[in-house]
N, CA, C, O and CB atoms as a CASP TS submission, in Angstrom:
PFRMAT TS
TARGET T0000
AUTHOR 0000-0000-0000
METHOD Language model
MODEL 1
PARENT N/A
ATOM      1  N   UNK     1     -15.920 -12.392   3.083  1.00  0.00           N
ATOM      2  CA  UNK     1     -15.238 -11.203   2.605  1.00  0.00           C
ATOM      3  C   UNK     1     -15.795 -10.883   1.211  1.00  0.00           C
ATOM      4  O   UNK     1     -15.845 -11.750   0.338  1.00  0.00           O
ATOM      5  CB  UNK     1     -13.674 -11.410   2.575  1.00  0.00           C
ATOM      6  N   UNK     2     -16.203  -9.656   1.024  1.00  0.00           N
ATOM      7  CA  UNK     2     -16.776  -9.243  -0.252  1.00  0.00           C
ATOM      8  C   UNK     2     -15.686  -9.059  -1.306  1.00  0.00           C
ATOM      9  O   UNK     2     -14.498  -8.984  -0.990  1.00  0.00           O
ATOM     10  CB  UNK     2     -17.573  -7.944  -0.083  1.00  0.00           C
ATOM     11  N   UNK     3     -16.113  -8.990  -2.550  1.00  0.00           N
ATOM     12  CA  UNK     3     -15.179  -8.767  -3.644  1.00  0.00           C
ATOM     13  C   UNK     3     -14.444  -7.445  -3.468  1.00  0.00           C
ATOM     14  O   UNK     3     -13.231  -7.383  -3.666  1.00  0.00           O
ATOM     15  CB  UNK     3     -15.911  -8.789  -4.985  1.00  0.00           C
ATOM     16  N   UNK     4     -15.154  -6.398  -3.101  1.00  0.00           N
ATOM     17  CA  UNK     4     -14.530  -5.081  -2.920  1.00  0.00           C
ATOM     18  C   UNK     4     -13.499  -5.142  -1.799  1.00  0.00           C
ATOM     19  O   UNK     4     -12.420  -4.563  -1.922  1.00  0.00           O
ATOM     20  CB  UNK     4     -15.600  -4.002  -2.609  1.00  0.00           C
ATOM     21  N   UNK     5     -13.813  -5.827  -0.722  1.00  0.00           N
ATOM     22  CA  UNK     5     -12.861  -5.939   0.374  1.00  0.00           C
ATOM     23  C   UNK     5     -11.622  -6.728  -0.058  1.00  0.00           C
ATOM     24  O   UNK     5     -10.501  -6.361   0.296  1.00  0.00           O
ATOM     25  CB  UNK     5     -13.522  -6.607   1.587  1.00  0.00           C
ATOM     26  N   UNK     6     -11.813  -7.783  -0.802  1.00  0.00           N
ATOM     27  CA  UNK     6     -10.675  -8.565  -1.300  1.00  0.00           C
ATOM     28  C   UNK     6      -9.808  -7.736  -2.237  1.00  0.00           C
ATOM     29  O   UNK     6      -8.581  -7.794  -2.164  1.00  0.00           O
ATOM     30  CB  UNK     6     -11.164  -9.826  -2.021  1.00  0.00           C
ATOM     31  N   UNK     7     -10.439  -6.967  -3.112  1.00  0.00           N
ATOM     32  CA  UNK     7      -9.685  -6.104  -4.021  1.00  0.00           C
ATOM     33  C   UNK     7      -8.912  -5.031  -3.251  1.00  0.00           C
ATOM     34  O   UNK     7      -7.755  -4.755  -3.565  1.00  0.00           O
ATOM     35  CB  UNK     7     -10.629  -5.447  -5.037  1.00  0.00           C
ATOM     36  N   UNK     8      -9.540  -4.436  -2.259  1.00  0.00           N
ATOM     37  CA  UNK     8      -8.865  -3.409  -1.468  1.00  0.00           C
ATOM     38  C   UNK     8      -7.729  -4.011  -0.648  1.00  0.00           C
ATOM     39  O   UNK     8      -6.695  -3.373  -0.453  1.00  0.00           O
ATOM     40  CB  UNK     8      -9.864  -2.701  -0.544  1.00  0.00           C
ATOM     41  N   UNK     9      -7.916  -5.224  -0.173  1.00  0.00           N
ATOM     42  CA  UNK     9      -6.847  -5.903   0.567  1.00  0.00           C
ATOM     43  C   UNK     9      -5.650  -6.149  -0.356  1.00  0.00           C
ATOM     44  O   UNK     9      -4.501  -5.942   0.036  1.00  0.00           O
ATOM     45  CB  UNK     9      -7.358  -7.247   1.166  1.00  0.00           C
ATOM     46  N   UNK    10      -5.926  -6.583  -1.563  1.00  0.00           N
ATOM     47  CA  UNK    10      -4.860  -6.790  -2.540  1.00  0.00           C
ATOM     48  C   UNK    10      -4.159  -5.476  -2.845  1.00  0.00           C
ATOM     49  O   UNK    10      -2.931  -5.428  -2.916  1.00  0.00           O
ATOM     50  CB  UNK    10      -5.418  -7.410  -3.830  1.00  0.00           C
ATOM     51  N   UNK    11      -4.923  -4.419  -3.025  1.00  0.00           N
ATOM     52  CA  UNK    11      -4.347  -3.099  -3.275  1.00  0.00           C
ATOM     53  C   UNK    11      -3.485  -2.658  -2.096  1.00  0.00           C
ATOM     54  O   UNK    11      -2.428  -2.058  -2.291  1.00  0.00           O
ATOM     55  CB  UNK    11      -5.457  -2.065  -3.539  1.00  0.00           C
ATOM     56  N   UNK    12      -3.927  -2.951  -0.880  1.00  0.00           N
ATOM     57  CA  UNK    12      -3.162  -2.586   0.312  1.00  0.00           C
ATOM     58  C   UNK    12      -1.796  -3.271   0.310  1.00  0.00           C
ATOM     59  O   UNK    12      -0.791  -2.644   0.646  1.00  0.00           O
ATOM     60  CB  UNK    12      -3.941  -2.958   1.585  1.00  0.00           C
ATOM     61  N   UNK    13      -1.752  -4.545  -0.063  1.00  0.00           N
ATOM     62  CA  UNK    13      -0.482  -5.258  -0.124  1.00  0.00           C
ATOM     63  C   UNK    13       0.439  -4.606  -1.155  1.00  0.00           C
ATOM     64  O   UNK    13       1.618  -4.384  -0.879  1.00  0.00           O
ATOM     65  CB  UNK    13      -0.710  -6.745  -0.465  1.00  0.00           C
ATOM     66  N   UNK    14      -0.080  -4.305  -2.316  1.00  0.00           N
ATOM     67  CA  UNK    14       0.727  -3.669  -3.361  1.00  0.00           C
ATOM     68  C   UNK    14       1.166  -2.262  -2.945  1.00  0.00           C
ATOM     69  O   UNK    14       2.282  -1.837  -3.244  1.00  0.00           O
ATOM     70  CB  UNK    14      -0.064  -3.606  -4.677  1.00  0.00           C
ATOM     71  N   UNK    15       0.296  -1.563  -2.270  1.00  0.00           N
ATOM     72  CA  UNK    15       0.608  -0.225  -1.781  1.00  0.00           C
ATOM     73  C   UNK    15       1.796  -0.262  -0.820  1.00  0.00           C
ATOM     74  O   UNK    15       2.721   0.540  -0.941  1.00  0.00           O
ATOM     75  CB  UNK    15      -0.616   0.392  -1.090  1.00  0.00           C
ATOM     76  N   UNK    16       1.769  -1.179   0.117  1.00  0.00           N
ATOM     77  CA  UNK    16       2.857  -1.290   1.087  1.00  0.00           C
ATOM     78  C   UNK    16       4.160  -1.667   0.384  1.00  0.00           C
ATOM     79  O   UNK    16       5.216  -1.116   0.694  1.00  0.00           O
ATOM     80  CB  UNK    16       2.513  -2.332   2.173  1.00  0.00           C
ATOM     81  N   UNK    17       4.087  -2.596  -0.551  1.00  0.00           N
ATOM     82  CA  UNK    17       5.291  -2.973  -1.312  1.00  0.00           C
ATOM     83  C   UNK    17       5.820  -1.778  -2.112  1.00  0.00           C
ATOM     84  O   UNK    17       7.031  -1.585  -2.214  1.00  0.00           O
ATOM     85  CB  UNK    17       4.982  -4.159  -2.267  1.00  0.00           C
ATOM     86  N   UNK    18       4.925  -0.990  -2.667  1.00  0.00           N
ATOM     87  CA  UNK    18       5.337   0.201  -3.424  1.00  0.00           C
ATOM     88  C   UNK    18       6.002   1.221  -2.512  1.00  0.00           C
ATOM     89  O   UNK    18       6.987   1.850  -2.897  1.00  0.00           O
ATOM     90  CB  UNK    18       4.129   0.838  -4.131  1.00  0.00           C
ATOM     91  N   UNK    19       5.472   1.388  -1.312  1.00  0.00           N
ATOM     92  CA  UNK    19       6.090   2.320  -0.365  1.00  0.00           C
ATOM     93  C   UNK    19       7.496   1.851   0.021  1.00  0.00           C
ATOM     94  O   UNK    19       8.408   2.666   0.151  1.00  0.00           O
ATOM     95  CB  UNK    19       5.213   2.466   0.896  1.00  0.00           C
ATOM     96  N   UNK    20       7.668   0.549   0.202  1.00  0.00           N
ATOM     97  CA  UNK    20       9.002   0.019   0.497  1.00  0.00           C
ATOM     98  C   UNK    20       9.961   0.299  -0.655  1.00  0.00           C
ATOM     99  O   UNK    20      11.087   0.749  -0.446  1.00  0.00           O
ATOM    100  CB  UNK    20       8.933  -1.493   0.774  1.00  0.00           C
ATOM    101  N   UNK    21       9.506   0.030  -1.859  1.00  0.00           N
ATOM    102  CA  UNK    21      10.327   0.276  -3.037  1.00  0.00           C
ATOM    103  C   UNK    21      10.652   1.756  -3.151  1.00  0.00           C
ATOM    104  O   UNK    21      11.790   2.125  -3.441  1.00  0.00           O
ATOM    105  CB  UNK    21       9.616  -0.215  -4.307  1.00  0.00           C
ATOM    106  N   UNK    22       9.673   2.592  -2.926  1.00  0.00           N
ATOM    107  CA  UNK    22       9.864   4.037  -3.005  1.00  0.00           C
ATOM    108  C   UNK    22      10.905   4.511  -1.998  1.00  0.00           C
ATOM    109  O   UNK    22      11.673   5.431  -2.280  1.00  0.00           O
ATOM    110  CB  UNK    22       8.541   4.762  -2.770  1.00  0.00           C
ATOM    111  N   UNK    23      10.930   3.888  -0.836  1.00  0.00           N
ATOM    112  CA  UNK    23      11.858   4.330   0.206  1.00  0.00           C
ATOM    113  C   UNK    23      13.324   4.103  -0.159  1.00  0.00           C
ATOM    114  O   UNK    23      14.209   4.730   0.422  1.00  0.00           O
ATOM    115  CB  UNK    23      11.549   3.618   1.495  1.00  0.00           C
ATOM    116  N   UNK    24      13.585   3.216  -1.112  1.00  0.00           N
ATOM    117  CA  UNK    24      14.974   2.939  -1.502  1.00  0.00           C
ATOM    118  C   UNK    24      15.252   3.244  -2.967  1.00  0.00           C
ATOM    119  O   UNK    24      16.352   2.988  -3.457  1.00  0.00           O
ATOM    120  CB  UNK    24      15.308   1.494  -1.223  1.00  0.00           C
ATOM    121  N   UNK    25      14.271   3.784  -3.661  1.00  0.00           N
ATOM    122  CA  UNK    25      14.441   4.011  -5.100  1.00  0.00           C
ATOM    123  C   UNK    25      14.952   5.416  -5.391  1.00  0.00           C
ATOM    124  O   UNK    25      14.907   6.320  -4.556  1.00  0.00           O
ATOM    125  CB  UNK    25      13.120   3.780  -5.831  1.00  0.00           C
ATOM    126  N   UNK    26      15.430   5.546  -6.594  1.00  0.00           N
ATOM    127  CA  UNK    26      15.858   6.839  -7.096  1.00  0.00           C
ATOM    128  C   UNK    26      15.058   7.102  -8.364  1.00  0.00           C
ATOM    129  O   UNK    26      14.599   6.168  -9.021  1.00  0.00           O
ATOM    130  CB  UNK    26      17.411   6.882  -7.364  1.00  0.00           C
ATOM    131  N   UNK    27      14.897   8.348  -8.697  1.00  0.00           N
ATOM    132  CA  UNK    27      14.189   8.644  -9.933  1.00  0.00           C
ATOM    133  C   UNK    27      12.769   9.104  -9.696  1.00  0.00           C
ATOM    134  O   UNK    27      12.544   9.982  -8.862  1.00  0.00           O
ATOM    135  CB  UNK    27      14.182   7.443 -10.819  1.00  0.00           C
ATOM    136  N   UNK    28      11.832   8.558 -10.380  1.00  0.00           N
ATOM    137  CA  UNK    28      10.454   9.042 -10.464  1.00  0.00           C
ATOM    138  C   UNK    28       9.681   9.031  -9.141  1.00  0.00           C
ATOM    139  O   UNK    28       8.534   8.585  -9.109  1.00  0.00           O
ATOM    140  CB  UNK    28       9.717   8.223 -11.455  1.00  0.00           C
ATOM    141  N   UNK    29      10.272   9.500  -8.077  1.00  0.00           N
ATOM    142  CA  UNK    29       9.613   9.515  -6.774  1.00  0.00           C
ATOM    143  C   UNK    29       8.283  10.263  -6.794  1.00  0.00           C
ATOM    144  O   UNK    29       7.311   9.749  -6.241  1.00  0.00           O
ATOM    145  CB  UNK    29      10.525  10.136  -5.748  1.00  0.00           C
ATOM    146  N   UNK    30       8.186  11.446  -7.400  1.00  0.00           N
ATOM    147  CA  UNK    30       6.881  12.129  -7.401  1.00  0.00           C
ATOM    148  C   UNK    30       5.777  11.309  -8.075  1.00  0.00           C
ATOM    149  O   UNK    30       4.625  11.337  -7.641  1.00  0.00           O
ATOM    150  CB  UNK    30       7.006  13.472  -8.101  1.00  0.00           C
ATOM    151  N   UNK    31       6.128  10.591  -9.120  1.00  0.00           N
ATOM    152  CA  UNK    31       5.134   9.748  -9.802  1.00  0.00           C
ATOM    153  C   UNK    31       4.687   8.633  -8.871  1.00  0.00           C
ATOM    154  O   UNK    31       3.489   8.379  -8.746  1.00  0.00           O
ATOM    155  CB  UNK    31       5.711   9.156 -11.118  1.00  0.00           C
ATOM    156  N   UNK    32       5.627   7.966  -8.218  1.00  0.00           N
ATOM    157  CA  UNK    32       5.296   6.877  -7.288  1.00  0.00           C
ATOM    158  C   UNK    32       4.481   7.402  -6.120  1.00  0.00           C
ATOM    159  O   UNK    32       3.493   6.789  -5.716  1.00  0.00           O
ATOM    160  CB  UNK    32       6.575   6.192  -6.772  1.00  0.00           C
ATOM    161  N   UNK    33       4.895   8.536  -5.581  1.00  0.00           N
ATOM    162  CA  UNK    33       4.186   9.117  -4.446  1.00  0.00           C
ATOM    163  C   UNK    33       2.743   9.441  -4.814  1.00  0.00           C
ATOM    164  O   UNK    33       1.837   9.250  -4.003  1.00  0.00           O
ATOM    165  CB  UNK    33       4.903  10.378  -3.957  1.00  0.00           C
ATOM    166  N   UNK    34       2.527   9.924  -6.016  1.00  0.00           N
ATOM    167  CA  UNK    34       1.177  10.232  -6.479  1.00  0.00           C
ATOM    168  C   UNK    34       0.336   8.962  -6.582  1.00  0.00           C
ATOM    169  O   UNK    34      -0.838   8.958  -6.211  1.00  0.00           O
ATOM    170  CB  UNK    34       1.225  10.948  -7.837  1.00  0.00           C
ATOM    171  N   UNK    35       0.933   7.895  -7.082  1.00  0.00           N
ATOM    172  CA  UNK    35       0.205   6.624  -7.212  1.00  0.00           C
ATOM    173  C   UNK    35      -0.108   6.029  -5.842  1.00  0.00           C
ATOM    174  O   UNK    35      -1.184   5.466  -5.640  1.00  0.00           O
ATOM    175  CB  UNK    35       1.021   5.619  -8.048  1.00  0.00           C
ATOM    176  N   UNK    36       0.821   6.150  -4.909  1.00  0.00           N
ATOM    177  CA  UNK    36       0.586   5.676  -3.545  1.00  0.00           C
ATOM    178  C   UNK    36      -0.575   6.461  -2.925  1.00  0.00           C
ATOM    179  O   UNK    36      -1.450   5.879  -2.284  1.00  0.00           O
ATOM    180  CB  UNK    36       1.874   5.820  -2.679  1.00  0.00           C
ATOM    181  N   UNK    37      -0.576   7.758  -3.115  1.00  0.00           N
ATOM    182  CA  UNK    37      -1.660   8.593  -2.583  1.00  0.00           C
ATOM    183  C   UNK    37      -3.005   8.214  -3.199  1.00  0.00           C
ATOM    184  O   UNK    37      -4.020   8.174  -2.502  1.00  0.00           O
ATOM    185  CB  UNK    37      -1.367  10.078  -2.843  1.00  0.00           C
ATOM    186  N   UNK    38      -3.015   7.936  -4.499  1.00  0.00           N
ATOM    187  CA  UNK    38      -4.256   7.521  -5.168  1.00  0.00           C
ATOM    188  C   UNK    38      -4.757   6.199  -4.604  1.00  0.00           C
ATOM    189  O   UNK    38      -5.957   6.029  -4.389  1.00  0.00           O
ATOM    190  CB  UNK    38      -4.039   7.398  -6.688  1.00  0.00           C
ATOM    191  N   UNK    39      -3.855   5.272  -4.367  1.00  0.00           N
ATOM    192  CA  UNK    39      -4.245   3.966  -3.820  1.00  0.00           C
ATOM    193  C   UNK    39      -4.835   4.118  -2.423  1.00  0.00           C
ATOM    194  O   UNK    39      -5.845   3.495  -2.097  1.00  0.00           O
ATOM    195  CB  UNK    39      -3.037   3.014  -3.780  1.00  0.00           C
ATOM    196  N   UNK    40      -4.197   4.951  -1.601  1.00  0.00           N
ATOM    197  CA  UNK    40      -4.712   5.195  -0.251  1.00  0.00           C
ATOM    198  C   UNK    40      -6.101   5.828  -0.310  1.00  0.00           C
ATOM    199  O   UNK    40      -6.992   5.461   0.456  1.00  0.00           O
ATOM    200  CB  UNK    40      -3.749   6.101   0.539  1.00  0.00           C
ATOM    201  N   UNK    41      -6.274   6.774  -1.219  1.00  0.00           N
ATOM    202  CA  UNK    41      -7.569   7.439  -1.364  1.00  0.00           C
ATOM    203  C   UNK    41      -8.640   6.464  -1.839  1.00  0.00           C
ATOM    204  O   UNK    41      -9.783   6.531  -1.388  1.00  0.00           O
ATOM    205  CB  UNK    41      -7.459   8.613  -2.340  1.00  0.00           C
ATOM    206  N   UNK    42      -8.285   5.575  -2.732  1.00  0.00           N
ATOM    207  CA  UNK    42      -9.234   4.594  -3.242  1.00  0.00           C
ATOM    208  C   UNK    42      -9.684   3.644  -2.144  1.00  0.00           C
ATOM    209  O   UNK    42     -10.869   3.325  -2.041  1.00  0.00           O
ATOM    210  CB  UNK    42      -8.618   3.809  -4.395  1.00  0.00           C
ATOM    211  N   UNK    43      -8.749   3.195  -1.329  1.00  0.00           N
ATOM    212  CA  UNK    43      -9.090   2.318  -0.204  1.00  0.00           C
ATOM    213  C   UNK    43     -10.035   3.037   0.759  1.00  0.00           C
ATOM    214  O   UNK    43     -11.029   2.466   1.206  1.00  0.00           O
ATOM    215  CB  UNK    43      -7.809   1.858   0.540  1.00  0.00           C
ATOM    216  N   UNK    44      -9.719   4.286   1.073  1.00  0.00           N
ATOM    217  CA  UNK    44     -10.572   5.077   1.966  1.00  0.00           C
ATOM    218  C   UNK    44     -11.948   5.319   1.351  1.00  0.00           C
ATOM    219  O   UNK    44     -12.961   5.246   2.046  1.00  0.00           O
ATOM    220  CB  UNK    44      -9.903   6.417   2.291  1.00  0.00           C
ATOM    221  N   UNK    45     -11.985   5.604   0.059  1.00  0.00           N
ATOM    222  CA  UNK    45     -13.262   5.842  -0.623  1.00  0.00           C
ATOM    223  C   UNK    45     -14.153   4.600  -0.573  1.00  0.00           C
ATOM    224  O   UNK    45     -15.378   4.707  -0.502  1.00  0.00           O
ATOM    225  CB  UNK    45     -13.018   6.259  -2.085  1.00  0.00           C
ATOM    226  N   UNK    46     -13.536   3.438  -0.612  1.00  0.00           N
ATOM    227  CA  UNK    46     -14.296   2.191  -0.540  1.00  0.00           C
ATOM    228  C   UNK    46     -14.765   1.897   0.883  1.00  0.00           C
ATOM    229  O   UNK    46     -15.528   0.959   1.111  1.00  0.00           O
ATOM    230  CB  UNK    46     -13.452   1.030  -1.059  1.00  0.00           C
ATOM    231  N   UNK    47     -14.301   2.710   1.844  1.00  0.00           N
ATOM    232  CA  UNK    47     -14.767   2.572   3.220  1.00  0.00           C
ATOM    233  C   UNK    47     -13.906   1.685   4.101  1.00  0.00           C
ATOM    234  O   UNK    47     -14.357   1.209   5.143  1.00  0.00           O
ATOM    235  CB  UNK    47     -16.136   2.043   3.214  1.00  0.00           C
ATOM    236  N   UNK    48     -12.662   1.463   3.682  1.00  0.00           N
ATOM    237  CA  UNK    48     -11.771   0.600   4.450  1.00  0.00           C
ATOM    238  C   UNK    48     -10.602   1.391   5.006  1.00  0.00           C
ATOM    239  O   UNK    48     -10.263   2.467   4.513  1.00  0.00           O
ATOM    240  CB  UNK    48     -11.263  -0.552   3.587  1.00  0.00           C
ATOM    241  N   UNK    49     -10.000   0.838   6.037  1.00  0.00           N
ATOM    242  CA  UNK    49      -8.817   1.413   6.648  1.00  0.00           C
ATOM    243  C   UNK    49      -7.625   0.535   6.267  1.00  0.00           C
ATOM    244  O   UNK    49      -7.676  -0.686   6.407  1.00  0.00           O
ATOM    245  CB  UNK    49      -8.973   1.526   8.205  1.00  0.00           C
ATOM    246  N   UNK    50      -6.567   1.160   5.790  1.00  0.00           N
ATOM    247  CA  UNK    50      -5.382   0.433   5.365  1.00  0.00           C
ATOM    248  C   UNK    50      -4.847  -0.463   6.481  1.00  0.00           C
ATOM    249  O   UNK    50      -4.461  -1.605   6.229  1.00  0.00           O
ATOM    250  CB  UNK    50      -4.303   1.409   4.914  1.00  0.00           C
ATOM    251  N   UNK    51      -4.823   0.046   7.703  1.00  0.00           N
ATOM    252  CA  UNK    51      -4.287  -0.720   8.823  1.00  0.00           C
ATOM    253  C   UNK    51      -5.152  -1.920   9.190  1.00  0.00           C
ATOM    254  O   UNK    51      -4.650  -2.889   9.758  1.00  0.00           O
ATOM    255  CB  UNK    51      -4.133   0.172  10.023  1.00  0.00           C
ATOM    256  N   UNK    52      -6.431  -1.870   8.878  1.00  0.00           N
ATOM    257  CA  UNK    52      -7.295  -3.029   9.097  1.00  0.00           C
ATOM    258  C   UNK    52      -7.092  -4.074   8.004  1.00  0.00           C
ATOM    259  O   UNK    52      -7.099  -5.276   8.268  1.00  0.00           O
ATOM    260  CB  UNK    52      -8.768  -2.597   9.149  1.00  0.00           C
ATOM    261  N   UNK    53      -6.911  -3.601   6.781  1.00  0.00           N
ATOM    262  CA  UNK    53      -6.712  -4.518   5.659  1.00  0.00           C
ATOM    263  C   UNK    53      -5.356  -5.218   5.730  1.00  0.00           C
ATOM    264  O   UNK    53      -5.240  -6.401   5.410  1.00  0.00           O
ATOM    265  CB  UNK    53      -6.837  -3.766   4.338  1.00  0.00           C
ATOM    266  N   UNK    54      -4.347  -4.484   6.148  1.00  0.00           N
ATOM    267  CA  UNK    54      -2.985  -5.010   6.214  1.00  0.00           C
ATOM    268  C   UNK    54      -2.335  -4.431   7.471  1.00  0.00           C
ATOM    269  O   UNK    54      -1.685  -3.387   7.416  1.00  0.00           O
ATOM    270  CB  UNK    54      -2.154  -4.648   4.913  1.00  0.00           C
ATOM    271  N   UNK    55      -2.514  -5.114   8.603  1.00  0.00           N
ATOM    272  CA  UNK    55      -1.998  -4.593   9.877  1.00  0.00           C
ATOM    273  C   UNK    55      -0.494  -4.321   9.829  1.00  0.00           C
ATOM    274  O   UNK    55       0.267  -5.060   9.205  1.00  0.00           O
ATOM    275  CB  UNK    55      -2.300  -5.576  11.001  1.00  0.00           C
ATOM    276  N   UNK    56      -0.095  -3.266  10.488  1.00  0.00           N
ATOM    277  CA  UNK    56       1.297  -2.824  10.485  1.00  0.00           C
ATOM    278  C   UNK    56       2.223  -3.947  10.944  1.00  0.00           C
ATOM    279  O   UNK    56       3.300  -4.131  10.377  1.00  0.00           O
ATOM    280  CB  UNK    56       1.470  -1.593  11.384  1.00  0.00           C
ATOM    281  N   UNK    57       1.817  -4.692  11.956  1.00  0.00           N
ATOM    282  CA  UNK    57       2.687  -5.755  12.481  1.00  0.00           C
ATOM    283  C   UNK    57       2.886  -6.903  11.487  1.00  0.00           C
ATOM    284  O   UNK    57       3.813  -7.697  11.647  1.00  0.00           O
ATOM    285  CB  UNK    57       2.106  -6.304  13.776  1.00  0.00           C
ATOM    286  N   UNK    58       2.046  -7.002  10.480  1.00  0.00           N
ATOM    287  CA  UNK    58       2.170  -8.049   9.460  1.00  0.00           C
ATOM    288  C   UNK    58       2.967  -7.596   8.236  1.00  0.00           C
ATOM    289  O   UNK    58       3.294  -8.409   7.371  1.00  0.00           O
ATOM    290  CB  UNK    58       0.792  -8.502   9.022  1.00  0.00           C
ATOM    291  N   UNK    59       3.278  -6.314   8.164  1.00  0.00           N
ATOM    292  CA  UNK    59       3.932  -5.772   6.982  1.00  0.00           C
ATOM    293  C   UNK    59       5.438  -6.034   6.992  1.00  0.00           C
ATOM    294  O   UNK    59       6.067  -6.041   8.050  1.00  0.00           O
ATOM    295  CB  UNK    59       3.668  -4.282   6.882  1.00  0.00           C
ATOM    296  N   UNK    60       6.005  -6.249   5.814  1.00  0.00           N
ATOM    297  CA  UNK    60       7.455  -6.407   5.768  1.00  0.00           C
ATOM    298  C   UNK    60       8.147  -5.074   6.035  1.00  0.00           C
ATOM    299  O   UNK    60       7.565  -4.006   5.849  1.00  0.00           O
ATOM    300  CB  UNK    60       7.893  -6.973   4.408  1.00  0.00           C
ATOM    301  N   UNK    61       9.376  -5.160   6.466  1.00  0.00           N
ATOM    302  CA  UNK    61      10.179  -3.962   6.655  1.00  0.00           C
ATOM    303  C   UNK    61      11.339  -3.996   5.682  1.00  0.00           C
ATOM    304  O   UNK    61      11.635  -5.036   5.095  1.00  0.00           O
ATOM    305  CB  UNK    61      10.682  -3.846   8.113  1.00  0.00           C
ATOM    306  N   UNK    62      11.979  -2.890   5.516  1.00  0.00           N
ATOM    307  CA  UNK    62      13.085  -2.801   4.574  1.00  0.00           C
ATOM    308  C   UNK    62      14.232  -3.721   5.011  1.00  0.00           C
ATOM    309  O   UNK    62      14.951  -4.246   4.161  1.00  0.00           O
ATOM    310  CB  UNK    62      13.576  -1.341   4.456  1.00  0.00           C
ATOM    311  N   UNK    63      14.415  -3.926   6.328  1.00  0.00           N
ATOM    312  CA  UNK    63      15.463  -4.819   6.813  1.00  0.00           C
ATOM    313  C   UNK    63      15.195  -6.258   6.384  1.00  0.00           C
ATOM    314  O   UNK    63      16.133  -7.000   6.091  1.00  0.00           O
ATOM    315  CB  UNK    63      15.574  -4.736   8.340  1.00  0.00           C
ATOM    316  N   UNK    64      13.926  -6.660   6.343  1.00  0.00           N
ATOM    317  CA  UNK    64      13.574  -8.017   5.912  1.00  0.00           C
ATOM    318  C   UNK    64      13.856  -8.221   4.438  1.00  0.00           C
ATOM    319  O   UNK    64      14.184  -9.328   4.012  1.00  0.00           O
ATOM    320  CB  UNK    64      12.106  -8.305   6.198  1.00  0.00           C
ATOM    321  N   UNK    65      13.731  -7.154   3.655  1.00  0.00           N
ATOM    322  CA  UNK    65      13.924  -7.238   2.214  1.00  0.00           C
ATOM    323  C   UNK    65      15.403  -7.372   1.887  1.00  0.00           C
ATOM    324  O   UNK    65      15.767  -8.087   0.954  1.00  0.00           O
ATOM    325  CB  UNK    65      13.330  -6.009   1.516  1.00  0.00           C
ATOM    326  N   UNK    66      16.256  -6.693   2.641  1.00  0.00           N
ATOM    327  CA  UNK    66      17.695  -6.712   2.355  1.00  0.00           C
ATOM    328  C   UNK    66      18.217  -8.034   2.697  1.00  0.00           C
ATOM    329  O   UNK    66      19.412  -8.286   2.539  1.00  0.00           O
ATOM    330  CB  UNK    66      18.455  -5.634   3.111  1.00  0.00           C
TER
END
């Protein structure tokens, strides 16, 4: 696994956690949404697919967090 792939994988994990937080947060939603969009764009620009880096079936759900 290359350094770029490892970095994008790490970003994917943080992105998913941020989306979970965003789904239950109040307040600066537009700011969070913009950062999530930037992260997704960065992963795509690097040539990776979010679902390949962090498969949906491996992701936590909001029910698991509660």
